[in-house]
A tleap script that builds the chain and sets N, CA, C and O, in Angstrom:
source leaprc.protein.ff14SB
mol = sequence {
  NMET ASN TYR LEU SER ALA GLY GLN ASP PRO
  ARG VAL MET THR ILE LYS ASP TRP TYR VAL
  VAL SER LEU ILE THR MET ILE PRO LEU VAL
  ASN LEU ILE VAL LEU THR TYR TRP ALA ILE
  GLN ASP PRO ASN SER TYR LYS LYS PRO SER
  LEU ILE ALA TYR SER ARG VAL SER LEU ILE
  THR ALA VAL ILE SER MET VAL ILE PHE PHE
  LEU PHE ALA GLY SER GLU ILE MET ASN LEU
  LEU GLU ARG LEU GLN GLN MET CGLN
}
set mol.1.N position { 30.908 0.850 12.633 }
set mol.1.CA position { 30.304 1.820 12.665 }
set mol.1.C position { 28.978 1.845 12.057 }
set mol.1.O position { 29.499 1.992 10.952 }
set mol.2.N position { 27.801 1.835 11.799 }
set mol.2.CA position { 26.672 2.341 10.737 }
set mol.2.C position { 26.488 3.287 10.270 }
set mol.2.O position { 25.314 3.476 9.951 }
set mol.3.N position { 27.683 4.622 9.903 }
set mol.3.CA position { 26.695 5.688 9.099 }
set mol.3.C position { 26.184 6.343 8.481 }
set mol.3.O position { 26.717 7.449 8.396 }
set mol.4.N position { 25.397 6.220 7.990 }
set mol.4.CA position { 23.984 6.040 7.200 }
set mol.4.C position { 22.506 5.003 8.050 }
set mol.4.O position { 21.584 4.378 7.527 }
set mol.5.N position { 22.865 5.221 9.493 }
set mol.5.CA position { 21.222 4.702 9.500 }
set mol.5.C position { 20.623 5.678 9.809 }
set mol.5.O position { 21.387 6.393 10.457 }
set mol.6.N position { 19.756 6.077 9.719 }
set mol.6.CA position { 18.528 6.885 9.409 }
set mol.6.C position { 18.704 7.719 11.089 }
set mol.6.O position { 17.732 8.435 11.331 }
set mol.7.N position { 19.493 7.704 11.904 }
set mol.7.CA position { 18.765 8.945 13.209 }
set mol.7.C position { 20.956 9.617 13.125 }
set mol.7.O position { 21.234 10.612 13.796 }
set mol.8.N position { 21.744 9.142 12.558 }
set mol.8.CA position { 22.564 10.220 11.760 }
set mol.8.C position { 22.816 10.359 10.700 }
set mol.8.O position { 23.936 10.495 10.209 }
set mol.9.N position { 21.838 10.344 10.206 }
set mol.9.CA position { 22.182 11.279 8.079 }
set mol.9.C position { 20.539 11.465 8.061 }
set mol.9.O position { 19.549 10.811 7.734 }
set mol.10.N position { 20.779 12.435 8.473 }
set mol.10.CA position { 18.681 13.435 8.193 }
set mol.10.C position { 18.347 12.687 6.962 }
set mol.10.O position { 17.502 11.801 7.092 }
set mol.11.N position { 19.078 12.968 5.277 }
set mol.11.CA position { 18.473 12.422 4.172 }
set mol.11.C position { 17.678 10.934 4.425 }
set mol.11.O position { 16.548 10.682 4.007 }
set mol.12.N position { 18.163 10.417 4.866 }
set mol.12.CA position { 17.664 9.321 5.012 }
set mol.12.C position { 16.028 8.691 5.341 }
set mol.12.O position { 15.750 8.065 6.364 }
set mol.13.N position { 15.182 8.972 4.382 }
set mol.13.CA position { 13.697 7.963 4.986 }
set mol.13.C position { 13.593 6.836 6.313 }
set mol.13.O position { 14.021 5.699 6.514 }
set mol.14.N position { 12.955 7.613 6.915 }
set mol.14.CA position { 12.755 6.217 7.900 }
set mol.14.C position { 11.299 5.513 7.246 }
set mol.14.O position { 10.428 5.906 6.470 }
set mol.15.N position { 11.510 4.495 7.871 }
set mol.15.CA position { 10.216 3.999 8.136 }
set mol.15.C position { 8.417 4.251 7.534 }
set mol.15.O position { 7.554 3.825 6.767 }
set mol.16.N position { 8.915 5.855 9.160 }
set mol.16.CA position { 7.648 6.080 9.349 }
set mol.16.C position { 7.791 7.607 8.360 }
set mol.16.O position { 6.741 8.207 8.129 }
set mol.17.N position { 8.911 8.088 7.897 }
set mol.17.CA position { 8.094 8.909 7.000 }
set mol.17.C position { 8.038 8.203 5.866 }
set mol.17.O position { 7.078 8.575 5.192 }
set mol.18.N position { 8.720 7.248 5.309 }
set mol.18.CA position { 7.766 6.394 4.285 }
set mol.18.C position { 5.990 6.627 4.423 }
set mol.18.O position { 5.406 7.140 3.467 }
set mol.19.N position { 5.248 6.235 5.606 }
set mol.19.CA position { 4.823 5.702 6.020 }
set mol.19.C position { 3.828 6.727 6.007 }
set mol.19.O position { 2.822 6.301 5.440 }
set mol.20.N position { 3.664 8.227 6.510 }
set mol.20.CA position { 3.941 9.575 6.076 }
set mol.20.C position { 3.057 9.715 4.352 }
set mol.20.O position { 1.985 10.079 3.867 }
set mol.21.N position { 4.105 9.264 4.040 }
set mol.21.CA position { 4.323 9.713 2.569 }
set mol.21.C position { 2.742 8.665 1.753 }
set mol.21.O position { 1.854 9.287 1.170 }
set mol.22.N position { 2.718 7.895 1.818 }
set mol.22.CA position { 1.599 6.893 1.707 }
set mol.22.C position { 1.041 7.149 2.745 }
set mol.22.O position { 0.817 5.938 2.740 }
set mol.23.N position { 0.461 7.602 3.883 }
set mol.23.CA position { -1.127 8.258 4.270 }
set mol.23.C position { -1.420 9.702 2.604 }
set mol.23.O position { -2.266 9.806 1.716 }
set mol.24.N position { -0.548 10.255 2.882 }
set mol.24.CA position { -1.012 11.642 1.936 }
set mol.24.C position { -1.369 11.472 0.878 }
set mol.24.O position { -2.538 11.749 0.610 }
set mol.25.N position { -0.622 11.025 0.018 }
set mol.25.CA position { -0.710 10.315 -1.571 }
set mol.25.C position { -2.069 8.909 -1.538 }
set mol.25.O position { -2.234 8.089 -2.441 }
set mol.26.N position { -2.956 9.005 -0.101 }
set mol.26.CA position { -3.819 8.485 -0.391 }
set mol.26.C position { -5.131 9.472 -0.229 }
set mol.26.O position { -6.232 8.922 -0.193 }
set mol.27.N position { -5.068 10.680 -0.145 }
set mol.27.CA position { -5.607 11.499 -0.474 }
set mol.27.C position { -6.022 12.347 -1.111 }
set mol.27.O position { -5.322 13.344 -0.928 }
set mol.28.N position { -7.551 12.707 -2.445 }
set mol.28.CA position { -7.399 13.219 -3.983 }
set mol.28.C position { -7.329 14.688 -3.871 }
set mol.28.O position { -7.764 15.644 -3.228 }
set mol.29.N position { -6.510 14.337 -4.891 }
set mol.29.CA position { -6.199 16.188 -5.085 }
set mol.29.C position { -5.127 16.441 -4.315 }
set mol.29.O position { -4.050 16.709 -4.847 }
set mol.30.N position { -5.276 16.389 -2.881 }
set mol.30.CA position { -4.017 16.645 -1.850 }
set mol.30.C position { -2.280 16.076 -2.559 }
set mol.30.O position { -1.222 16.657 -2.800 }
set mol.31.N position { -2.855 14.446 -2.697 }
set mol.31.CA position { -1.372 13.532 -3.098 }
set mol.31.C position { -0.613 14.431 -4.128 }
set mol.31.O position { 0.615 14.409 -4.046 }
set mol.32.N position { -1.627 15.823 -5.824 }
set mol.32.CA position { -1.354 16.207 -6.466 }
set mol.32.C position { -0.332 16.914 -6.140 }
set mol.32.O position { 0.854 16.991 -6.460 }
set mol.33.N position { -1.228 17.540 -5.255 }
set mol.33.CA position { -0.656 19.398 -4.778 }
set mol.33.C position { 1.066 19.090 -4.388 }
set mol.33.O position { 2.100 19.514 -4.902 }
set mol.34.N position { 0.716 17.833 -2.850 }
set mol.34.CA position { 2.751 17.751 -2.543 }
set mol.34.C position { 2.602 16.989 -2.875 }
set mol.34.O position { 1.994 16.368 -2.004 }
set mol.35.N position { 2.764 16.233 -3.932 }
set mol.35.CA position { 3.854 15.192 -4.997 }
set mol.35.C position { 4.794 16.381 -5.782 }
set mol.35.O position { 6.002 16.432 -6.010 }
set mol.36.N position { 3.560 17.404 -6.120 }
set mol.36.CA position { 4.593 18.469 -7.083 }
set mol.36.C position { 4.781 19.371 -6.450 }
set mol.36.O position { 5.063 20.471 -6.924 }
set mol.37.N position { 4.679 19.146 -5.336 }
set mol.37.CA position { 5.756 20.832 -4.794 }
set mol.37.C position { 6.965 19.886 -4.101 }
set mol.37.O position { 8.084 20.398 -4.061 }
set mol.38.N position { 6.805 18.596 -3.581 }
set mol.38.CA position { 7.769 17.847 -3.020 }
set mol.38.C position { 8.912 17.613 -4.058 }
set mol.38.O position { 10.048 17.336 -3.672 }
set mol.39.N position { 8.481 17.771 -5.869 }
set mol.39.CA position { 8.905 17.030 -7.176 }
set mol.39.C position { 9.675 18.747 -7.662 }
set mol.39.O position { 10.447 18.680 -8.619 }
set mol.40.N position { 9.528 19.738 -7.223 }
set mol.40.CA position { 10.113 20.603 -7.900 }
set mol.40.C position { 10.947 21.303 -6.335 }
set mol.40.O position { 10.894 22.461 -5.922 }
set mol.41.N position { 11.316 20.697 -6.032 }
set mol.41.CA position { 12.289 20.629 -4.861 }
set mol.41.C position { 13.487 20.110 -6.103 }
set mol.41.O position { 13.543 19.349 -7.069 }
set mol.42.N position { 14.553 21.287 -5.184 }
set mol.42.CA position { 16.186 21.080 -5.782 }
set mol.42.C position { 16.832 20.380 -4.829 }
set mol.42.O position { 17.087 20.483 -3.629 }
set mol.43.N position { 17.096 19.345 -6.071 }
set mol.43.CA position { 17.576 17.678 -4.598 }
set mol.43.C position { 18.915 17.975 -4.055 }
set mol.43.O position { 19.313 17.208 -3.178 }
set mol.44.N position { 19.789 19.076 -4.462 }
set mol.44.CA position { 21.154 19.634 -3.033 }
set mol.44.C position { 20.490 20.436 -1.753 }
set mol.44.O position { 20.891 20.234 -0.606 }
set mol.45.N position { 19.162 21.608 -2.145 }
set mol.45.CA position { 19.218 21.986 -0.948 }
set mol.45.C position { 17.800 20.806 -0.180 }
set mol.45.O position { 17.318 21.010 0.935 }
set mol.46.N position { 17.536 20.075 -0.760 }
set mol.46.CA position { 15.876 19.450 0.036 }
set mol.46.C position { 17.075 18.712 0.565 }
set mol.46.O position { 18.214 18.587 0.116 }
set mol.47.N position { 16.398 18.190 1.817 }
set mol.47.CA position { 16.900 17.335 2.413 }
set mol.47.C position { 16.988 16.231 2.463 }
set mol.47.O position { 17.772 15.589 3.163 }
set mol.48.N position { 15.800 15.636 1.357 }
set mol.48.CA position { 15.224 14.091 1.208 }
set mol.48.C position { 15.536 14.066 -0.192 }
set mol.48.O position { 14.643 14.530 -0.901 }
set mol.49.N position { 17.092 13.436 -1.085 }
set mol.49.CA position { 16.030 13.334 -2.183 }
set mol.49.C position { 15.727 11.937 -2.642 }
set mol.49.O position { 15.640 11.505 -3.792 }
set mol.50.N position { 15.630 11.517 -1.850 }
set mol.50.CA position { 14.765 10.355 -2.168 }
set mol.50.C position { 13.392 10.422 -2.915 }
set mol.50.O position { 12.874 10.028 -3.960 }
set mol.51.N position { 13.007 11.351 -1.467 }
set mol.51.CA position { 11.556 12.051 -1.438 }
set mol.51.C position { 11.418 12.558 -3.252 }
set mol.51.O position { 10.799 11.855 -4.050 }
set mol.52.N position { 12.018 13.699 -3.607 }
set mol.52.CA position { 11.701 14.271 -4.626 }
set mol.52.C position { 12.258 13.132 -5.628 }
set mol.52.O position { 12.401 13.520 -6.787 }
set mol.53.N position { 12.587 11.812 -5.367 }
set mol.53.CA position { 12.801 11.027 -6.769 }
set mol.53.C position { 11.220 10.689 -6.114 }
set mol.53.O position { 10.213 11.395 -6.165 }
set mol.54.N position { 11.283 10.257 -5.913 }
set mol.54.CA position { 9.797 9.530 -5.412 }
set mol.54.C position { 8.384 10.251 -6.280 }
set mol.54.O position { 7.436 9.699 -6.838 }
set mol.55.N position { 8.752 11.794 -6.096 }
set mol.55.CA position { 8.027 11.809 -5.898 }
set mol.55.C position { 7.741 12.392 -7.810 }
set mol.55.O position { 6.712 12.647 -8.436 }
set mol.56.N position { 9.184 12.405 -8.184 }
set mol.56.CA position { 8.883 13.278 -9.777 }
set mol.56.C position { 8.551 11.536 -10.429 }
set mol.56.O position { 7.509 11.521 -11.084 }
set mol.57.N position { 9.154 10.350 -10.355 }
set mol.57.CA position { 7.722 8.786 -10.268 }
set mol.57.C position { 6.810 8.835 -10.503 }
set mol.57.O position { 6.211 8.704 -11.570 }
set mol.58.N position { 6.394 9.127 -9.110 }
set mol.58.CA position { 4.674 9.422 -9.448 }
set mol.58.C position { 4.145 10.611 -10.036 }
set mol.58.O position { 3.049 10.392 -10.551 }
set mol.59.N position { 4.446 11.525 -10.118 }
set mol.59.CA position { 3.919 12.437 -11.318 }
set mol.59.C position { 3.461 11.810 -13.005 }
set mol.59.O position { 2.420 11.714 -13.655 }
set mol.60.N position { 5.496 11.353 -13.283 }
set mol.60.CA position { 5.565 11.201 -14.474 }
set mol.60.C position { 4.859 9.904 -14.288 }
set mol.60.O position { 5.073 9.348 -15.365 }
set mol.61.N position { 4.188 9.137 -13.610 }
set mol.61.CA position { 3.580 7.722 -14.151 }
set mol.61.C position { 2.480 7.907 -13.840 }
set mol.61.O position { 1.660 7.162 -14.376 }
set mol.62.N position { 1.842 9.183 -12.642 }
set mol.62.CA position { 0.050 9.647 -13.164 }
set mol.62.C position { -0.138 10.103 -14.535 }
set mol.62.O position { -0.957 9.699 -15.360 }
set mol.63.N position { 0.759 11.018 -14.647 }
set mol.63.CA position { 0.122 11.448 -16.580 }
set mol.63.C position { 0.487 10.603 -17.586 }
set mol.63.O position { 0.204 10.966 -18.728 }
set mol.64.N position { 1.125 9.421 -17.416 }
set mol.64.CA position { 1.469 8.304 -18.340 }
set mol.64.C position { 0.410 6.992 -18.357 }
set mol.64.O position { 0.328 6.063 -19.162 }
set mol.65.N position { -0.075 7.180 -17.598 }
set mol.65.CA position { -2.066 6.008 -17.131 }
set mol.65.C position { -2.781 7.390 -17.153 }
set mol.65.O position { -3.808 6.946 -17.668 }
set mol.66.N position { -3.073 8.827 -16.988 }
set mol.66.CA position { -3.590 9.476 -17.036 }
set mol.66.C position { -3.649 9.544 -19.107 }
set mol.66.O position { -4.841 9.629 -19.405 }
set mol.67.N position { -2.910 9.530 -20.191 }
set mol.67.CA position { -2.586 9.788 -20.942 }
set mol.67.C position { -3.272 8.684 -21.739 }
set mol.67.O position { -3.932 8.991 -22.731 }
set mol.68.N position { -3.094 6.845 -21.182 }
set mol.68.CA position { -3.670 5.438 -21.620 }
set mol.68.C position { -4.364 5.972 -21.508 }
set mol.68.O position { -4.554 6.939 -22.246 }
set mol.69.N position { -5.472 5.523 -20.116 }
set mol.69.CA position { -7.027 6.541 -19.532 }
set mol.69.C position { -7.400 6.442 -20.827 }
set mol.69.O position { -7.671 5.445 -21.496 }
set mol.70.N position { -7.375 8.121 -21.230 }
set mol.70.CA position { -8.006 9.112 -22.023 }
set mol.70.C position { -7.933 8.923 -23.585 }
set mol.70.O position { -8.630 9.636 -24.307 }
set mol.71.N position { -7.237 8.131 -24.021 }
set mol.71.CA position { -6.990 7.498 -25.052 }
set mol.71.C position { -7.663 6.169 -25.977 }
set mol.71.O position { -8.039 5.970 -27.133 }
set mol.72.N position { -7.537 5.306 -24.495 }
set mol.72.CA position { -8.741 4.627 -24.508 }
set mol.72.C position { -9.913 4.296 -24.285 }
set mol.72.O position { -10.263 3.159 -24.600 }
set mol.73.N position { -10.560 4.928 -23.863 }
set mol.73.CA position { -12.073 5.922 -22.811 }
set mol.73.C position { -12.299 6.276 -24.479 }
set mol.73.O position { -13.057 5.646 -25.218 }
set mol.74.N position { -11.505 7.368 -24.854 }
set mol.74.CA position { -11.669 8.522 -26.226 }
set mol.74.C position { -11.961 7.346 -27.243 }
set mol.74.O position { -12.908 7.646 -27.971 }
set mol.75.N position { -11.448 6.136 -27.503 }
set mol.75.CA position { -11.777 5.508 -28.227 }
set mol.75.C position { -12.632 4.977 -28.272 }
set mol.75.O position { -13.095 4.595 -29.347 }
set mol.76.N position { -13.338 4.674 -26.805 }
set mol.76.CA position { -14.478 3.829 -26.705 }
set mol.76.C position { -16.016 4.631 -26.939 }
set mol.76.O position { -17.138 4.173 -27.154 }
set mol.77.N position { -15.558 5.895 -26.806 }
set mol.77.CA position { -16.121 6.982 -26.469 }
set mol.77.C position { -16.946 6.933 -28.436 }
set mol.77.O position { -18.147 7.035 -28.684 }
set mol.78.N position { -16.065 6.792 -29.238 }
set mol.78.CA position { -16.633 6.947 -30.708 }
set mol.78.C position { -16.565 5.861 -30.914 }
set mol.78.O position { -16.479 5.652 -32.124 }
set mol.79.N position { -16.552 4.494 -29.989 }
set mol.79.CA position { -16.978 3.634 -31.131 }
set mol.79.C position { -18.889 3.515 -30.682 }
set mol.79.O position { -19.764 3.274 -31.514 }
set mol.80.N position { -19.167 3.797 -28.946 }
set mol.80.CA position { -20.645 4.384 -28.999 }
set mol.80.C position { -21.335 5.484 -29.240 }
set mol.80.O position { -22.046 5.846 -28.302 }
set mol.81.N position { -21.362 6.320 -30.476 }
set mol.81.CA position { -21.147 7.936 -31.021 }
set mol.81.C position { -21.667 6.286 -32.724 }
set mol.81.O position { -22.738 6.007 -33.264 }
set mol.82.N position { -20.717 5.907 -32.841 }
set mol.82.CA position { -21.157 4.890 -34.046 }
set mol.82.C position { -21.918 4.136 -34.152 }
set mol.82.O position { -22.525 4.115 -35.223 }
set mol.83.N position { -22.218 3.279 -33.245 }
set mol.83.CA position { -23.320 2.940 -32.736 }
set mol.83.C position { -24.379 3.392 -32.454 }
set mol.83.O position { -25.212 2.509 -32.657 }
set mol.84.N position { -24.873 4.342 -32.069 }
set mol.84.CA position { -25.951 5.401 -32.060 }
set mol.84.C position { -26.363 5.863 -32.836 }
set mol.84.O position { -27.533 6.247 -32.819 }
set mol.85.N position { -25.028 6.119 -34.517 }
set mol.85.CA position { -25.898 6.364 -35.225 }
set mol.85.C position { -26.367 5.364 -36.385 }
set mol.85.O position { -27.056 5.480 -37.399 }
set mol.86.N position { -25.509 4.093 -35.612 }
set mol.86.CA position { -26.193 3.495 -37.184 }
set mol.86.C position { -27.765 2.539 -36.358 }
set mol.86.O position { -28.223 1.470 -36.760 }
set mol.87.N position { -28.154 3.171 -35.447 }
set mol.87.CA position { -28.784 2.709 -34.697 }
set mol.87.C position { -30.505 3.716 -35.160 }
set mol.87.O position { -31.607 3.302 -34.801 }
set mol.88.N position { -30.285 5.113 -36.042 }
set mol.88.CA position { -30.295 5.919 -35.862 }
set mol.88.C position { -31.479 6.058 -37.590 }
set mol.88.O position { -31.906 7.152 -37.959 }
savepdb mol mol.pdb
quit
């Protein structure tokens, strides 16, 4: 008897649940709102603790990616401005 199957344990994410989550996270801006909503839920009271963990990791990854992007973009903009000043 498999008591951890998706039909018996409501906390287990099914393939359909993950598919819906992936569709929602493909929509710009909506994904940030929904992931933030899921991430701030209490894991003890919410039905899907794996969804909370996924949301938190996704938001952390997005923030780290944005920081790295802006660091590289900022350095490239500074290089461009220096080149423009040298041309004058």
